[in-house]
C-alpha positions in Angstrom: 0.0 0.0 0.0 1.3 3.4 -1.0 0.2 6.5 0.8 0.0 9.7 -1.2 -0.2 13.1 0.4 -2.9 15.3 -1.0 -1.7 17.9 -3.5 -2.9 21.5 -3.2 -2.6 24.2 -5.8 -1.1 27.5 -4.7 -4.6 29.1 -5.1 -6.0 26.7 -2.5 -3.8 28.1 0.2 -4.7 31.2 2.1 -2.7 34.2 1.0 -2.1 35.3 4.6 -2.5 33.4 7.8 -3.0 35.5 10.9 -2.5 33.9 14.3 -2.3 35.5 17.7 0.3 33.9 19.9 1.1 35.0 23.4 4.8 34.7 24.0 5.5 32.9 27.3 8.1 34.4 29.5 9.2 31.4 31.6 11.7 32.1 34.3 13.4 30.0 36.9 12.7 31.2 40.5 14.7 30.0 43.5 12.4 29.8 46.6 12.1 28.0 50.0 9.2 25.8 50.7 7.0 27.4 53.4 6.4 24.0 55.0 9.7 22.1 55.0 12.1 25.0 54.4 14.0 23.2 51.6 15.2 25.2 48.6 13.0 24.6 45.6 13.2 25.8 42.0 10.0 26.9 40.2 9.5 27.5 36.5 7.1 30.5 36.4 5.4 32.1 33.4 5.6 35.8 34.0 3.7 36.8 30.8 0.4 36.9 32.7 1.6 39.5 35.1 0.0 39.3 38.5 -1.4 35.8 39.1 -1.7 33.1 41.8 -1.8 29.3 41.6 -1.2 26.2 43.8 1.8 24.0 43.2 3.1 21.0 45.3 6.6 21.3 46.9 9.0 19.0 45.0 10.5 17.9 48.3 7.6 17.4 50.8 4.7 17.3 48.3 2.6 19.8 50.3 0.5 22.3 48.4 1.8 25.9 48.5 0.4 29.1 46.9 2.7 30.6 44.4 2.0 34.3 43.9 3.3 36.4 41.0 3.0 40.1 41.5 3.8 42.6 38.7 5.3 45.9 40.0 4.7 49.3 38.4 8.0 49.0 36.4 6.9 45.7 34.8 9.0 43.3 36.8 7.4 40.3 38.3 8.2 39.1 41.9 7.5 35.6 43.0 6.5 34.5 46.5 5.3 31.2 48.1 3.0 30.8 51.1 1.2 28.1 53.0 -1.9 27.0 51.0 -4.3 28.6 53.5 -2.3 31.7 54.3 
């Protein structure tokens, strides 16, 4: 059996393709777990500016709140807290 890819004429293709892609700005952040105190590394996406999410500590596996806060000059700070704090 031979598979043949479909052939398209140039006129079948759109002349211009527009796509909106948000560029991720992933950064490595060194933090300490609020539960066990061990140093941890987090990969955080700073393209969303101020945000908050829950992530488990890679050492003790307890859930912690990761907070990204965008300052007035556009930099993003990262902090971690107990889940219920």
